[in-house]
C-alpha positions in Angstrom: 39.7 -25.0 -10.1 37.9 -23.6 -7.7 39.3 -20.5 -5.9 36.5 -20.6 -2.8 37.5 -23.9 -1.6 40.4 -23.0 -0.3 39.0 -20.2 2.2 37.0 -20.8 5.3 34.1 -23.5 5.4 31.5 -21.3 6.7 30.9 -17.2 6.0 29.8 -14.8 3.2 30.5 -16.2 0.4 32.0 -14.1 -2.9 28.1 -14.9 -4.9 29.4 -13.3 -8.0 32.6 -15.6 -7.5 30.3 -18.6 -7.1 28.3 -17.9 -9.9 31.2 -17.4 -12.6 32.3 -20.7 -11.5 29.7 -22.4 -11.6 29.0 -21.5 -15.1 32.1 -22.2 -15.6 31.8 -25.7 -15.2 28.3 -25.8 -16.7 29.9 -25.1 -19.9 32.8 -27.3 -19.3 30.1 -30.4 -19.0 27.7 -28.7 -22.1 31.1 -29.7 -24.3 32.1 -32.7 -22.5 28.8 -35.1 -22.1 26.6 -35.0 -25.0 24.2 -36.4 -23.1 24.2 -33.2 -20.4 23.7 -31.4 -23.7 21.0 -32.8 -25.3 19.3 -32.0 -21.3 19.9 -28.2 -21.7 20.2 -27.4 -25.5 19.3 -24.2 -25.3 21.4 -23.2 -22.5 23.4 -19.7 -22.0 25.4 -18.8 -18.6 22.8 -18.2 -15.9 22.6 -14.4 -14.3 21.2 -16.2 -10.8 22.3 -19.0 -9.2 18.9 -20.2 -8.9 18.7 -20.4 -13.1 21.8 -22.6 -13.2 20.9 -26.3 -14.9 20.3 -28.9 -13.5 20.5 -32.5 -13.5 17.4 -34.8 -11.7 19.0 -37.7 -8.5 17.4 -40.6 -11.0 18.8 -40.1 -13.9 22.3 -41.3 -12.5 20.3 -44.6 -12.4 19.6 -45.6 -16.2 22.6 -43.1 -17.5 26.5 -43.1 -16.5 27.1 -39.5 -17.0 31.2 -38.5 -17.7 32.5 -35.4 -19.1 35.1 -35.9 -21.5 38.2 -33.4 -21.4 41.7 -33.5 -22.1 42.7 -32.7 -18.6 40.4 -35.2 -17.1 41.7 -38.7 -16.2 37.9 -41.0 -15.1 39.5 -43.3 -12.7 36.4 -45.7 -11.5 32.6 -45.1 -10.4 30.3 -44.9 -7.1 27.7 -46.7 -6.2 24.9 -45.9 -3.7 23.0 -48.1 -2.0 19.3 -49.4 -3.8 16.0 -50.6 -2.4 14.4 -50.7 -6.2 18.1 -53.1 -7.2 19.3 -49.7 -9.4 21.8 -47.8 -7.9 23.2 -44.3 -9.1 26.3 -44.5 -10.6 28.6 -41.6 -10.2 32.1 -41.4 -12.9 34.8 -40.4 -10.5 37.8 -38.2 -11.9 41.4 -37.6 -10.5 41.1 -33.6 -10.2 37.3 -34.1 -8.8 38.8 -36.6 -6.4 40.9 -34.6 -4.6 39.1 -31.5 -4.5 36.0 -33.7 -3.0 38.8 -35.5 -0.1 39.8 -32.0 0.9 36.0 -30.5 0.9 34.8 -33.0 3.0 38.0 -33.1 5.6 37.6 -29.6 5.9 33.6 -29.5 6.7 34.2 -32.8 9.0 37.1 -31.5 10.8 35.2 -27.7 11.4 32.8 -30.2 14.0 35.0 -32.6 15.1 38.3 -31.1 14.9 41.4 -31.7 13.3 43.6 -33.4 15.8 44.0 -37.4 14.5 42.9 -40.2 16.2 42.1 -44.2 15.9 39.1 -43.9 13.7 36.9 -47.2 13.9 34.5 -47.9 11.1 31.6 -50.4 11.4 32.1 -51.6 8.4 34.1 -54.5 6.8 37.7 -54.2 5.0 36.3 -55.9 2.4 34.0 -53.4 1.2 37.2 -51.3 0.0 38.2 -54.4 -2.1 36.4 -54.0 -5.5 38.7 -53.0 -7.4 37.6 -49.9 -9.8 34.1 -48.8 -7.7 33.3 -48.3 -4.0 30.0 -47.9 -2.4 28.8 -44.7 -0.8 29.6 -46.2 2.2 32.4 -46.3 1.9 32.9 -43.5 0.7 31.3 -42.1 3.6 33.7 -43.9 6.1 36.7 -42.6 3.9 36.0 -38.9 4.2 37.2 -39.4 7.5 41.0 -40.5 6.9 42.5 -37.2 7.1 41.4 -36.8 11.0 42.2 -39.9 11.5 45.8 -41.9 13.0 44.6 -45.2 12.3 41.9 -46.9 10.9 40.4 -50.1 12.0 37.1 -52.1 10.7 35.1 -53.6 13.5 32.5 -55.5 11.5 33.4 -59.4 9.9 30.1 -58.5 7.9 29.3 -55.6 7.1 25.4 -56.0 6.5 25.4 -57.9 10.0 25.4 -55.5 12.5 25.8 -58.4 15.4 29.4 -59.6 13.9 31.3 -57.2 15.8 35.0 -57.9 16.5 34.5 -57.2 20.5 38.4 -58.1 20.8 39.0 -55.3 18.4 37.2 -52.6 20.0 38.5 -53.6 23.5 42.1 -54.0 22.8 41.7 -49.7 20.8 39.1 -48.7 23.9 42.4 -49.8 26.3 45.3 -48.1 24.0 43.2 -44.7 23.6 41.6 -42.4 25.3 39.8 -41.1 21.9 38.6 -42.1 18.9 36.5 -41.1 16.1 33.4 -43.9 15.7 31.9 -44.0 11.9 28.5 -45.8 10.8 25.5 -45.9 9.2 23.2 -44.5 11.3 21.0 -48.1 11.4 24.2 -50.0 11.5 25.6 -47.9 14.8 22.4 -48.0 16.7 22.1 -51.7 16.4 25.7 -52.4 16.6 26.1 -50.0 19.7 23.8 -47.7 20.8 21.7 -51.2 22.6 23.9 -50.9 25.1 25.1 -54.5 23.9 28.6 -55.1 24.8 30.5 -57.7 26.8 31.8 -56.2 30.4 34.7 -55.9 29.5 34.3 -53.2 26.7 31.8 -52.1 29.0 34.2 -51.1 31.9 36.7 -49.3 29.5 34.7 -47.8 27.2 33.3 -45.5 30.6 34.8 -41.9 30.6 36.5 -42.0 27.1 36.1 -38.9 24.6 34.9 -40.3 21.4 32.8 -38.4 18.7 30.5 -40.4 16.7 29.8 -39.9 12.6 27.1 -40.7 11.3 25.1 -41.1 8.3 22.5 -42.1 6.5 19.4 -45.1 8.0 16.8 -42.6 9.5 14.0 -44.6 8.6 15.0 -47.9 9.1 15.0 -46.2 13.1 11.7 -44.8 12.9 10.5 -48.1 11.8 12.2 -49.1 15.7 10.5 -45.8 17.3 14.1 -45.0 17.8 14.7 -40.9 17.6 17.3 -38.8 17.5 17.6 -38.0 21.2 17.1 -41.6 21.9 19.8 -42.4 19.5 22.7 -39.5 21.0 21.7 -40.3 24.3 22.5 -44.0 24.2 25.5 -43.4 22.3 27.3 -41.0 24.6 26.1 -42.8 27.8 29.2 -43.1 30.5 32.1 -41.5 28.3 33.2 -38.2 28.8 30.7 -34.8 28.6 33.1 -34.1 25.4 32.1 -36.6 22.9 29.4 -35.8 20.5 27.3 -37.3 18.0 27.3 -36.0 14.5 24.6 -36.6 12.0 25.1 -35.2 8.0 23.3 -35.5 5.1 24.9 -36.2 1.4 24.2 -38.3 -1.8 26.5 -40.4 -3.8 25.6 -37.7 -6.6 27.1 -34.8 -4.9 30.3 -36.2 -3.4 32.4 -34.2 -1.2 29.6 -32.0 -0.2 28.1 -32.9 3.4 25.8 -31.3 5.2 26.1 -31.7 9.1 23.1 -31.1 11.9 24.6 -28.1 13.7 23.5 -28.3 17.5 20.8 -25.6 16.7 19.1 -28.0 14.1 20.7 -26.8 11.1 23.2 -28.0 8.3 25.6 -25.7 6.7 26.1 -25.1 3.3 29.5 -24.3 2.9 31.1 -22.0 0.3 31.7 -24.0 -2.4 28.7 -25.1 -2.7 24.7 -23.9 -2.4 21.1 -25.2 -1.9 18.2 -23.8 -3.7 14.3 -25.2 -3.0 12.0 -24.9 -5.6 8.3 -25.6 -5.7 8.1 -29.6 -6.3 5.4 -28.9 -9.3 6.4 -25.6 -11.3 10.1 -25.4 -10.5 9.8 -22.1 -9.1 13.0 -21.0 -6.5 11.0 -20.5 -3.0 12.5 -18.7 -0.5 11.6 -19.5 3.0 9.1 -21.9 2.2 9.0 -26.0 2.0 10.2 -27.5 -1.3 12.1 -29.9 -3.2 15.9 -29.4 -2.5 18.9 -28.6 -5.6 22.3 -29.1 -4.1 25.0 -27.1 -6.0 29.0 -27.3 -5.9 32.4 -26.1 -7.7 34.0 -29.2 -7.7 33.1 -31.4 -9.6 34.6 -32.0 -13.2 34.8 -35.2 -14.5 31.2 -35.9 -14.5 28.0 -33.6 -14.3 26.8 -34.0 -10.8 28.1 -30.0 -9.9 24.3 -29.2 -9.9 21.4 -31.8 -8.7 17.6 -31.8 -8.1 17.2 -34.7 -5.2 14.0 -35.9 -4.7 14.8 -34.6 -0.4 12.1 -31.9 0.5 13.5 -29.2 3.1 13.4 -24.9 3.5 16.2 -22.4 3.3 16.5 -21.3 7.3 16.4 -17.1 7.7 19.2 -15.0 9.2 22.2 -16.3 11.0 22.3 -19.7 12.9 22.5 -19.7 17.0 25.6 -21.7 16.5 27.6 -19.4 15.3 28.4 -20.3 12.1 27.5 -18.0 9.4 26.7 -18.8 5.9 23.6 -20.0 4.4 21.7 -23.0 6.3 18.7 -25.4 5.7 16.6 -28.4 7.7 15.7 -31.3 6.0 12.5 -32.5 6.1 12.4 -35.6 5.2 11.4 -37.3 1.1 8.9 -36.3 -1.8 5.7 -38.8 -1.2 5.9 -42.2 -3.2 10.1 -40.8 -4.1 12.8 -44.4 -3.5 13.4 -45.0 0.0 17.7 -44.4 -0.7 19.6 -47.1 0.7 22.9 -44.7 0.9 21.3 -42.1 2.3 17.7 -42.3 4.4 16.2 -39.6 5.6 
């Protein structure tokens, strides 16, 4: 089990300990997953973090990778959304799921606080009822569950932002001054940001303290010319001045690790994870330059998604972030040209 996750979320990481844990996890997957072993047949323990092996994100669309071990209990499968019709399949296990839940809770709490308040989810409760599997959208929403006192699903139809249960929203606003709201970015905009509230809701919404948390869907918003500034401003209009909007980046292939956007435009890396930037053509590790993102974490045991080469591009930011959070941070810049637009985490 990772020794790093018990510490503070952001700070100066013990790189030697992280490398040791990642080497141990890699060996665990080499020994327990024959497909991963075939990808890296001559692997030896890495001397540097950038020498750790990885799986390209696209592999999860074609193989159900699973690491077999005596103490691993696999329980269900997470699916990404996909415009191509082929979704990633991530096999989950009990041990990793507990650590992943703890991880996301700690990361989100560092941005929205630990105080429990009702959580309103812009999705349908029907999304929870698929036995043995669940979507990236549900996983993202339920990451906020430990920070909530109550959970309400506000949509009748998960794909229709206009199916809002206005009476349920009015009831929650009438009974609470502070709320958490989660939604996919484009759904949150269409259901809430466009301000199509009934008059009753508008009147009781004014002055409430709301922390909005959202992820994914920026391509759809860009197509209708909704900037991040316009998005945030519309959500925060008429609310208490302490309200905030938290946008986070994450992949279903890296469950438990998310990267919220801080007030100074950086995405921070928790000390039990890492981000490497690689040259798209040579795969050489880059520092301070734009390249392809590789995401790593030390809390994944049931399948080899501990080190994933994504199709997203970005760069490591130098120095300390003005927001005051220490440790590694990066800038997310988009996707590799001609790569698939991902339904679960569009950027």
